[in-house]
C-alpha positions as CSV (number, residue, x, y, z in Angstrom):
1,M,0.2,0.1,0.1
2,P,1.6,3.2,-1.1
3,F,2.3,5.8,1.9
4,K,1.8,9.6,2.1
5,T,5.3,11.1,3.1
6,R,6.3,14.2,4.7
7,I,9.9,15.5,5.4
8,T,10.5,17.7,8.1
9,D,13.5,19.4,10.1
10,A,15.8,18.3,7.0
11,R,19.4,19.9,7.5
12,H,22.8,19.0,6.5
13,N,25.3,18.0,9.1
14,A,28.7,19.0,7.9
15,E,30.5,17.2,10.5
16,T,29.1,13.9,9.7
17,G,28.4,14.8,5.8
18,C,24.8,13.5,6.2
19,F,21.4,14.9,5.5
20,E,19.3,14.4,8.6
21,A,15.3,14.7,8.6
22,H,12.4,13.3,10.2
23,V,10.2,11.5,7.8
24,T,6.6,10.8,8.5
25,L,4.9,7.8,6.7
26,M,1.2,8.2,6.8
27,E,-1.1,5.2,6.2
28,G,-4.9,5.6,6.5
29,T,-5.3,7.2,9.9
30,E,-1.9,6.2,11.3
31,S,1.3,8.1,11.3
32,F,4.7,6.7,11.8
33,T,8.0,9.3,12.2
34,Y,11.3,8.0,11.8
35,S,14.7,10.1,12.1
36,V,16.8,9.2,9.2
37,E,20.0,10.1,7.8
38,C,21.7,9.7,4.3
39,P,25.3,10.5,3.4
40,A,25.5,12.9,0.7
41,P,27.4,16.3,-0.1
42,I,25.6,19.5,0.6
43,D,25.2,20.3,-3.1
44,S,23.5,17.0,-3.8
45,D,20.3,17.1,-6.1
46,T,17.3,17.6,-3.6
47,D,15.0,15.2,-5.2
48,E,17.5,12.4,-4.8
49,V,18.2,13.2,-1.2
50,Q,14.4,13.2,-0.5
51,A,14.1,9.9,-2.4
52,A,16.8,8.4,-0.3
53,L,15.7,9.8,3.0
54,V,12.1,8.3,2.3
55,A,13.8,4.9,1.2
56,R,15.6,4.8,4.6
57,A,12.3,5.5,6.6
58,R,10.4,2.8,4.6
59,R,13.1,0.1,5.3
60,R,12.8,0.9,9.0
61,H,9.0,0.8,9.0
62,R,7.8,-2.0,10.9
63,P,4.4,-1.3,12.3
64,A,4.0,-4.4,14.4
65,E,7.0,-3.2,16.4
66,C,5.8,0.3,17.1
67,R,4.9,1.0,20.7
68,L,3.7,4.6,20.0
69,V,1.5,5.3,17.0
70,R,-0.2,8.5,16.1
71,R,-3.9,8.1,14.9
72,R,-6.3,10.6,13.5
73,V,-9.5,10.7,15.2
74,A,-12.5,11.8,12.8
75,T,-14.3,14.6,14.5
76,P,-18.0,15.6,13.6
77,L,-18.1,19.1,11.8
78,P,-20.4,21.6,13.6
79,D,-23.9,22.0,12.4
80,R,-23.6,24.5,9.5
81,Q,-27.1,25.7,9.8
82,E,-26.5,27.4,13.0
83,D,-26.3,31.3,12.6
84,I,-22.5,31.9,13.6
85,S,-23.0,35.6,13.6
86,R,-26.1,35.4,15.8
87,R,-24.1,33.4,18.3
88,I,-21.3,35.9,18.3
89,L,-23.8,38.8,19.0
90,D,-25.2,37.0,21.8
91,A,-22.1,36.0,23.6
92,R,-21.3,37.7,26.9
93,P,-19.7,40.2,27.2
94,N,-21.3,41.5,24.2
95,Y,-18.6,44.2,22.9
96,L,-21.0,45.4,20.2
97,E,-23.7,46.3,22.5
98,Q,-21.2,48.1,24.8
99,I,-19.6,50.2,22.0
100,L,-23.3,51.3,20.6
101,T,-24.4,52.2,24.1
102,R,-21.5,54.5,25.2
103,H,-22.4,57.9,26.0
């Protein structure tokens, strides 16, 4: 099954000569984030480095061994029929009323 992927916190470590990043693999409602590194010079092609980082995260991916998994929970959307402007005007304190009734 194909994963959606996201690469964050990417940087080049000059001391080790590696690109380092957090790669998140998203499958359905579950997300798995891996810290990976890829040895490459700083002037490497961006697409090649991204592909290598994702490939390394996929090699490390073993969902059965993960103890901590992030799951998205579907939350119901609020009723769109509700008049939001009326709710704001009726909220306390009613700042609009205070401004209009100042002397």
